[in-house]
N, C-alpha and C positions, 0 to 999 in steps of 0.2 A: 413274628418279625416286628421289631419296633418301628414305628413310623418315624421318618426324619423330623428333626426339630425344625419348627417354623423359624424363618429368619425375620427378625424385626425390621419393619420398613425404616429406611433412612429418613429422618425428619428434614423438612425444609430448613435451610440454613437461617432464613429470616425468622423462623418460628423460635429459634433458640436465642435470639437477641432482643433486648427490650427497646433498642433503637439502632438504626443502621447507618453506616458511613459517618460522615462528619456531623450528622444530626445527633451523634452521641456526645458531642462536646458539652461540657458544663456551660450553662447559660451565662451570658456576659455579666449580668448583675450579680449572680451567685459567685462567679469566678473572682470578680472584683472584691467581694466581701471576704472570700477565702484568703486572698493574697494581701489584703491591706495591712495585716498584722505581722507579715513575715519580715524577717530582718534583711536588710540590704547590705551585703558585704561590699567593701571597696573593690572597684573593678580595675584591673590592670590596664595600662594605656594601650596594650596590644589588642584588647577586646574592642573591635571597631563597632560591633552591634551586639547589644545584650538584650535585657528584658524591658528596657525603659519605654519603648513605644509599641510593645506587643507585636514585634516584627516577625517575619516568617522563619528566621533561623538566626543562630548566633554566628558571628564572623570574627575570627582571630587572625591577626596579622602575623605571618611567619617571617617574612622578609620584605624587601622593597618591591618584589615582583609577585609575591603570592600571599593570599590570605585563605585560611581554611574556613569553609562553611560547614556547620554541623546542625542537623535537625533530626527530629523523629516524629513519626505520625503512625497511629494504629487505630483500628476501630473494629466494631462488630459487623456482621454481614449486611450488606445493602441489597444483595441479590442472592438467589438460591443456587445458581451455578457456581461450584467451588472454583473452577478455573477463572471465571470472570471476576469473582470476588478477589482472588489473588492479584489479578491484573489491575483492578481498580485501586486496591489499597496501595500497591507499589507505585502506580502512577501518581497517586495523591501525595505520597511521601516524598518522592523525588522532585515534585513540583516546587517545593520550598527552596531547593537549591537554585532552580531556574529563576525563581522570583527574586533572589538576591543578585541576579546577574551572572551567576556562576555556571560551571559545568560539573556534573557529577563525576566522581572518581570511583566510589565503591559504596556498598551498602551492607548492613547487618540486619538479619531477619529477627523480628519479634513475633513469637508464636505462642498463643495460649489456646488450648483446645480441650473440649470435654471428651476425654479419651474413651470414657465408657459409653458415650452416646454416638459419636461419629466414627465410622470405619476409617482405618488408616489410609485406605485408598482415596477417600474424600479429602482427608487432610493433605495427602500428597498432591492432589490436584490443585489445592489452594496455593501450595508452595510452588508448584510448576507455573502457575499463572504469574506469580511474582517474579520468578526467574525469567520468564519470557519478556516481561517489561524491562527488566534490568539488562537483558541482552540487547533489546532495542535501543536502550539508552547508552549502550557500550560500556557497561560496568559490571563487575562481579558482585555476587553476594558472598562476602568473605568470612562470614560467621554468623552468630546470632545467639538467641536464647529461647528456650521453650519451657512452658509450664503446663500443668494439667489445670484447666480453669472451668468455671461453670458455663460461661458463654464463649463462643468462638471469637478469638481476637487475632488479627494479623496486621502487620505493618512493617516498617523499616526504620532503621537509623540510616540516614543518607548523608554522605560526606561529599563535598565538592571543593573546587578551587576557583578563585577569582582574583584578578589584579586588585590590589587595595584601592586604586584610584577609580575602579569601575563598580564598586559595591553600590547597589541601589537599595536604599532603605524605603520604608513605607512612609517616612516622616518628612521627606524633602520636597514635597509638592510646593509650587509657588503660585501666587495669585496670577491669573491670566493663563495658566496651563489648561490644556484640554485633557479630558479623560477618555481613554480607549479601553474597551473591554474585549478580551480575546475570544471568549466562548459564550454561547447562549446559556441562560439560566433556566432552572426548572427541575433540576435533578431530584430535589427533595420531594416535590409533588409527584414526580414519576415513581419514586421509590415507595411513596405512600399508596399509590394505585397498585403497584406490583405486589405489595404485601397483602393487599386485599384481592389479589388475582383479577384486577380490572385493567391491567396494562396489556394492550395487544402486542403482537410480535413486532410490528413496525415501530411502535413506541419503545419497546425494549431494545431494539437494534439501535435506535437513536441515542438512548440512554447509555448503552455500552460504548458506542462510538465516541461520545463526548467525554466520558469519564476515563477512557483509556488512551486519550490523545495526550502525549507528553508535551509539556509547555516549553518546547525547544526554542522558541523565539527569544527567551530570556537573555542569553549572552549577547546576541546581536542587538537587541534593544539597549542593553547596558552600554554598548559601545558608541551609541549615538549621543552627541553632546547635548541635544535638546531634550533628552529623557531625564527627568529629575527624580522620579519616584516609581517604584515597582512594588506590587504585592500580588497575591493571588486570592481569589474569592472562594472561601470554603464554608466552614460550618456556621459562621455568624451571618451568612447571607450577604447579598450585595450591599444592603444598607449598612450592615455592621462593619464591613471592611472599608467602605467609603468613609464611615465615621472615624475609624482608626486613622486613616490617611489625613482627615481633616484635623483631628486632635493633635496628631504628631506635628503637623505643619502649622498649627495655630491659625487655620484658615476656615472658610466655609466652602461647601461644595453644592453646586446646583446640578441636579440630575434630570436629564430629559428622558422621562419614562417611556415615551413613545419610541425613542431610539434604542432602547435596551433590547438586545436580541433575546428572544425566548425560544426554547425548544418547541418544535411543532406539536401542537395539541395540548400544551400544559395549561394554558389559560382555561380551556374547557374543563380539564380535569380539576383545576383549582375551584372553578365555579360549582363543580359537583361535590366539593367538600374533601377532596383528596389532598390534604395538607398534613404536614408533620407536627407533632407536639413541639418540636424544636423551633418551628417558625413562630409559634405563639410565645415561647419563652424568650426567643430573641427579641421580639417586639416589646415584651414587658421590660427587658433590660435596657433598651435604648430608644424606644419609641418617642420619649419625651424630647429627644434631640432632633426629631425629624418633623418638618413642616410639609403636610400633604395638601394638595389642591382640593378645593371643594368638590364633593361628589366622587372622590377617589374610591374605587370599588374595593370591597373586602377581598376579592380574589387577587387583585393587584397588590394590596397590602401584604397578603400572604406570600406572594411571589417576591416582593421586595425584601422580605426577611427570610425567604426560603433557604434552608441550609444547602449549600452546594458541596458535593463530594468531588474532589479532583476538578475544581472549577478553573475558570480562565484567569489569565494575567490581567491586572488592572494597571494601566500605564498613565502616568501624569507627565505630559510633555508640552513643549512650546507649540504654538500654532504652526510655526514654520517647519517643525519636525513631523507634522501629522502625516504627510504623504510618505515619508520614509518609514514611519512606524507601521502604517497600514501595509506598505509594500513588504515589510519583513514578515508580518503576520500572513499575508497571502502566500509568500514564498515557502513558508513552513506548513501550508495547508489549512490555515484558519480562515476560511472564507466568510465566516459570520462576524469577524472582528468589526467593531463599529465605534464611532465617536458617541459617547453617552452623556457627557456633561463637561463642566468647567469648574475651575477652582477660583473662588472669590476671596477678597480680603476679609479679615475678621471684622465683625460688627457687633457691638454690645447688644445683649438681649435678643439676638437673632438665633434661630435654629442653626445647628452646624450643617445639617443636610436639608436642602430645599428641593422638593420634588416638583417638577413642572409638568 
């Protein structure tokens, strides 16, 4: 009697990807070099938001009451659990709709999987995770596209609607504005520890909780007159997305580092060397635009440029609107939302981001 064939063990999802989550993004400096020679087509007047300021999504005016938000986001695994991977990727993709001040209406799935390596049941769990998040957001996955790829890739095209008068760009901050961050940072550090099997169960639970929390405050924030700009913090790290805001508004930003909320335990992990390669690439791309205080620790610098996957909303608002902004975050369950800085007038020969 022949012995049954041995079943090959299912590999860890993170072992199949060279980088996970939004840490897969092309570094800011390299991306700028790639895009600088591309042709710029004339944009129709209905295109309210395009590529000019590296905003979170494109916005196209349909009529006087509605504008369509269109965005896409996908990446390789940041965790090994397939269901959690699907949830994180879907939450991250839908976030860009909320970051424009809109409400999602539907999604399309983008799926690339190594079919000869991963069992179909594992791939199915990834898709189930994405579907669960879309149900929570109240939207269907109405279609998509699949390919057989070398690395596992999952994400969504996310579509939403917003009133044309409530579109919130990342480029409309004003001097005197305060900055509010909706979620704690440190996801990249945690993912680095996880990949090396050094993240405990409590840390993993915190990581999943923050990366699967939908940024639902977006539409309510956009409805406030005192809110001038919105974006979300993802692969370029807190510093990178603050710099995008500063460049778009032609202003400077002062960041109060001690006020920035961190995921519990991440500073200790960063001090132990659990940082992603993307953090260093981010810093190489924009570190010259950042002024750090004397004695700023290497671990803090790594956290400042740490790539966030499904990160929090960053709000630029008047001081008078602060209480209302924080109340909206609290009402939606974002208890760590905090005031982290302020927008300053432009000044020649000054860094765009001043860390205090």
